[in-house]
C-alpha positions as CSV (number, residue, x, y, z in Angstrom):
1,M,133.2,71.7,69.8
2,F,131.3,74.9,70.8
3,R,128.8,74.7,68.0
4,P,126.3,72.6,70.0
5,L,126.3,75.3,72.7
6,L,125.4,78.1,70.3
7,P,121.6,77.5,70.4
8,L,121.7,77.3,74.2
9,L,123.6,80.5,74.4
10,C,121.2,82.3,72.0
11,C,118.2,81.1,74.0
12,L,119.7,82.3,77.3
13,L,120.6,85.8,75.9
14,A,117.1,86.2,74.5
15,S,115.3,85.2,77.7
16,P,113.3,87.8,79.6
17,V,115.7,87.7,82.5
18,F,118.6,88.9,80.4
19,A,116.5,91.4,78.5
20,A,115.2,92.8,81.8
21,A,118.7,93.1,83.2
22,S,119.8,95.2,80.3
23,T,116.8,97.6,80.3
24,L,115.3,97.8,83.8
25,A,118.4,97.7,85.9
26,G,119.8,101.0,87.0
27,T,119.0,104.2,88.9
28,W,116.1,106.3,87.9
29,R,115.2,109.9,88.8
30,F,111.6,111.1,89.2
31,D,110.1,113.6,86.7
32,P,107.4,115.5,88.7
33,R,106.1,117.4,85.6
34,R,105.1,114.1,83.9
35,S,103.9,112.3,87.0
36,T,101.0,112.0,89.4
37,E,101.5,114.2,92.5
38,L,104.0,112.6,94.9
39,S,102.7,114.1,98.1
40,P,103.9,114.3,100.8
41,W,107.3,113.6,99.1
42,Q,109.2,115.9,96.7
43,D,112.0,113.6,95.5
44,Y,111.9,110.0,94.4
45,T,114.9,107.9,93.3
46,L,114.3,104.4,92.2
47,T,117.1,101.8,91.8
48,L,116.3,98.4,90.2
49,T,118.8,95.6,90.4
50,V,118.2,92.3,88.4
51,D,120.2,89.2,89.0
52,G,118.6,86.1,87.4
53,D,115.2,85.5,89.0
54,R,116.0,88.0,91.7
55,V,114.9,91.7,91.6
56,T,115.6,94.3,94.1
57,I,113.6,97.6,94.1
58,L,115.1,100.4,96.2
59,Q,112.9,103.5,96.7
60,Q,114.4,106.6,98.2
61,L,111.8,109.3,99.0
62,G,112.5,112.8,100.4
63,A,111.1,116.1,101.3
64,G,113.2,118.7,102.9
65,R,115.0,117.1,105.8
66,R,112.6,114.1,105.9
67,G,113.5,111.0,104.0
68,F,112.5,107.4,103.7
69,T,114.2,104.4,102.1
70,D,112.4,101.1,101.3
71,K,114.1,98.0,99.8
72,M,112.1,95.1,98.4
73,N,113.8,91.9,97.4
74,L,111.7,89.7,95.1
75,N,112.2,86.3,93.4
76,V,110.3,86.2,90.1
77,A,110.3,82.4,90.2
78,Q,108.3,82.4,93.5
79,P,104.5,82.6,93.3
80,D,104.4,84.6,96.6
81,N,107.0,86.9,98.0
82,V,106.2,87.9,101.6
83,V,107.8,91.3,102.2
84,P,107.9,92.9,105.6
85,V,106.7,96.5,105.6
86,A,107.9,99.0,108.2
87,L,105.9,102.0,106.8
88,W,103.5,102.5,104.0
89,A,105.0,105.7,102.6
90,D,102.5,106.3,99.8
91,N,100.2,109.2,100.5
92,R,100.6,108.9,104.2
93,H,98.8,112.3,104.8
94,I,95.5,110.5,104.1
95,G,95.7,108.6,107.4
96,A,96.4,105.1,106.1
97,Y,99.1,103.1,107.6
98,I,100.3,99.5,107.1
99,G,98.0,97.2,109.0
100,G,97.4,93.5,109.4
101,D,100.6,91.5,109.9
102,K,102.7,94.4,108.5
103,T,103.6,92.4,105.4
104,K,102.7,92.6,101.7
105,H,102.4,89.6,99.4
106,V,103.9,90.2,96.0
107,R,103.9,88.1,92.8
108,A,106.3,89.3,90.1
109,E,106.4,88.5,86.4
110,W,108.2,89.6,83.3
111,L,106.2,90.7,80.3
112,D,107.1,91.8,76.8
113,G,110.4,90.0,76.6
114,G,111.5,91.5,79.9
115,R,110.8,95.2,79.1
116,I,108.0,95.2,81.7
117,L,108.1,94.0,85.3
118,R,104.6,93.5,86.7
119,L,103.9,93.2,90.4
120,H,100.7,92.0,91.9
121,T,100.7,93.2,95.5
122,D,98.2,92.5,98.3
123,L,98.4,94.3,101.7
124,V,96.2,95.5,104.5
125,L,96.0,99.2,105.4
126,S,94.8,100.5,108.7
127,T,92.6,103.6,108.6
128,S,90.3,105.4,111.1
129,Q,87.4,103.3,109.6
130,G,89.3,100.0,110.3
131,D,91.5,97.6,108.3
132,R,91.1,97.5,104.5
133,A,92.5,94.9,102.1
134,V,94.2,96.6,99.2
135,N,95.4,95.2,95.8
136,I,98.0,97.1,93.7
137,L,98.9,96.2,90.2
138,S,102.2,97.8,89.3
139,D,103.9,97.9,85.9
140,Y,107.5,99.0,85.6
141,K,107.9,99.7,81.9
142,V,111.0,100.9,80.1
143,S,110.8,103.0,76.9
144,A,112.0,101.6,73.6
145,N,115.2,103.7,73.8
146,G,115.8,102.7,77.5
147,A,115.9,106.3,78.7
148,V,112.5,106.5,80.4
149,L,110.8,104.2,83.0
150,T,107.1,104.6,83.7
151,L,105.7,103.1,86.8
152,T,101.9,102.7,86.5
153,E,99.9,101.6,89.6
154,L,96.3,100.5,89.6
155,R,95.1,100.5,93.2
156,S,91.9,98.9,94.3
157,T,91.3,102.0,96.5
158,R,91.5,104.5,93.6
159,N,89.5,105.1,90.4
160,R,92.4,106.5,88.5
161,P,95.9,105.1,88.0
162,V,98.9,106.5,89.7
163,V,101.7,107.2,87.1
164,Y,105.3,108.0,88.0
165,V,107.7,108.8,85.2
166,F,111.5,108.5,85.7
167,H,114.6,109.3,83.6
168,R,117.7,107.1,83.7
169,A,120.3,108.7,86.0
170,K,123.6,109.5,84.2
């Protein structure tokens, strides 16, 4: 009776969504020694939640008494996720702030059987020289043993990648 359902069950369990849920999901702690400088922040906790096609990325940044939390809800099945942005927290000491309509457009996709979550992000930053369109390609990649997550960002405004390394929280 259950024999015809076995191939379907095997396909579902091998799908990228299930693979991603078992490897990416969790809380991750920043490793400053192996990462690009995080200024103006000192602490970075990243929490990823995967539920089918839905991914939630929670960033918690801190420095002394100053803190910032950003939560981004994405649907991998959607070609364009429009995400409101209250503050562009990356490298805010350079005088770049969220501009335009204060949103970012994000397309998410699973790669490598769900071990990598790739985000294609477009946003507008406001600087003293005016507004500037920025594209960011972000790869969230889990190590083979599941203990390390590496976030690599290629930004259209930088010549070198930004690399953040995290360890799974215990």
